[in-house]
C-alpha positions, 0 to 999 in steps of 0.5 A, spaced: 461 425 649 463 422 642 463 415 645 456 416 646 454 417 640 457 413 636 454 407 641 448 409 640 450 409 633 451 402 634 446 400 638 442 403 633 445 399 627 445 392 630 438 393 632 436 394 625 441 389 622 437 384 629 430 387 626 432 386 618 434 377 619 427 376 623 423 379 616 428 375 613 427 369 616 420 370 617 418 372 611 416 366 608 412 363 614 408 370 613 406 369 605 405 362 606 400 364 611 397 369 607 396 363 601 392 359 607 387 364 610 386 367 603 384 360 600 380 358 607 376 365 606 375 364 598 373 356 600 368 359 606 365 364 601 364 359 595 361 354 599 356 359 603 359 359 610 356 359 617 349 363 613 346 365 620 345 372 621 351 374 626 348 379 632 351 385 635 
């Protein structure tokens, strides 16, 4: 029973390590994407964008 609990703890620890590494690696890409999307949205807002009303 002890080994099952220890194995589960080790697996959870490894999973958290992997998720943390992925977040750390992908965080700059996420920030760049958010900045580009924000600039694009701001450009569309200022330039008028699509002035035709959308149909529901």
